[in-house]
C-alpha positions, 0 to 999 in steps of 0.5 A: 170877631163876633158882633153883639146880636140885636136879638133879645129873647122874649119873655111871655106875658104870663111870666112877665106879670108874675112877681117874685115871692115877696117872702123870698125876696125878703130872705134873699136881702138877709142873705146878702147882708150875712155874706157881708158879716152882718148878723141879721135877725131874720124873721121873713121865712115861714120855715120851722127852725127844727130838724126833721124828726129822727124817725122821719130821717131814718125812713129816708135812709131805709127808702134808699137802702130798700132801692126806692130811688126810681119814679113812681106813679105820677100822683104818689105811691099808694102807701102814701096816699092810703097813709093820708087817707088814714090820717084824715079818717083818724083826725077828721072822720072823713073818708077818701080813697087813695084815688082821691088823693094826689101827692105833689112837690109841696102844698104850693104845688098842690095849690097850682095843680088845683087852680090849673085844673079847676080855672082859666081864662074868663073865671074869677077866684075870690080871695080873702085878704090878707092872703099869702103872697103866692095865691094871686100870682098862681090865679093869674098864671091859669089866665083867671082873675082874682077878686080880693075881699078886704078882712079888717083887724076888727073882724079877726081878719076873717071874711063874713058871709055877707062879704062873701055873698056880695063878692060873688058874680056871674064869673065867680068859680072858686073860693080860696080859703086859708085857716089857720092863716098865713100871714095873720094866724087868724082861725075860723071857728067851726061856726064861722066856717058853717056860715061861709058854707051856707053862702058857698051852697047857694052859689056855684062856687067851688072851695080850695081849703088851704089847711097847711097849718092845721096842726099848729093852733094855740089856746082854745082854737080848733082847726076845722077841715072845711070838706068834712063839715057837710056831706054837701061840701065833700064834692065842692072842696079841694083840701090842701096840706102838707108835711113841711109845717107840722113835721119841719119837712120844708126841704122834702117838698111833700104836699098833697091834695084831696077832693072829688075823683074826676078833679084829682085824676085831672090834677094827676094828669097835669102833674104828670106832664109837668113834673112827673112824680114827687121825690120817691124818697121824700114820699116814704118819709111822709109815710113815716111822719103821718103813721109815726109817733106824733109826740115830735109834732106836740113838742114843736107846737108847745115851743111855738106856743111859748115863742108866740107868747114871748112875741106878744109880750115884747111886741106890746112893750114897743111903742106904735105897734098893735097886734091881734093875737094869732090863734094859729100858724107861726106869724105875728102880723102887726100894724106899724102905720103909726110910724109912717111919716117918721124918719128912722134910721135917717131915712123916711118911712112912708109905707110897710115896704120902707118900713121893712127896708129901714128895719133891715138896714138900720136894725138888721131886722128882716120882716116881710111887708104887708102890702105883699099880703094885700094889707098895707100898714102891717108887717109880717114876722115869723117866729119859727126861730129861737127865742134868742133870735126872737129877743135879740131881734125885738131888742134891735127894733124896740131900739130903732122905734124908740 
């Protein structure tokens, strides 16, 4: 009979410091309740509920039949990188060559590759807050540190030029921008970005511009490609986007980055050692998405806009809730701090985490705590789900809070 070894395999300091994704953790809690036969109104994940458009799925079948089931170049097939260049030229009037584009396993992977290729120990990354939950951990994984810049609801959750200027230190190497924003839905106007660009160009900062929600804007809001605004920004900016949100292709894992040739080459070297190439089949579907009929994007955006209006109307009817209307993406980021100090569902609510726990356990409504995004007092609700789910979930939340 073997005795149990006292040995415990160590975990690296980097792995020990990384926190699990709050949005994925919230989704896991909902799934656990669902296995018990409980209907959960799950608003935790940033994933369109639409099926990938038919012509894109057909491209996958065609690619497999054509034998495109093998390794590709680490940075992606030329056909896709050229399609990405065409899309940016058509949409923003900006020119890139295929060599300035790298295709990765989703936009999150593109962000990781960018950070791994630009910053390291001793460097500092400036992040406007509220921010997407993965930014801070992805920075720390490189050995760099991050500095959060608090952006209030009064400022539209947007960083001002004065705030950026004050945040820059001798160690500052990179600014991470996200417009349209996850979690707030804030969209910087071109004028606002121009003002930030003035500060950037007066510093030694590079810019990572996460524009994954660029096709999901509403009303008078317009997405702006940061790199396309001025020629001086072209060589300072890595632009991140992908197919997940606009084309309902989250599971296909297609993200990309565009930027200066030497940085993209470095990212390609990192990726070649790390994951080899992205899925060959998914790459051909992304070509079909970018080059194909864009009516599918318009249709999904129209439905998201209708859901946005529904969510705003319903939230305004719920006591003790305040929301700044989002101009982009598909999230409602609302203030629930007036309910702190109350007992709901038999449990005390003291912060956004306990609020979300009570909402899940007592009302079976799954939200994500604002503290995970650097904004205590708020919660995030994804409205990338059906109107029936939205109404049902907000009915339950309203009953709980009343």
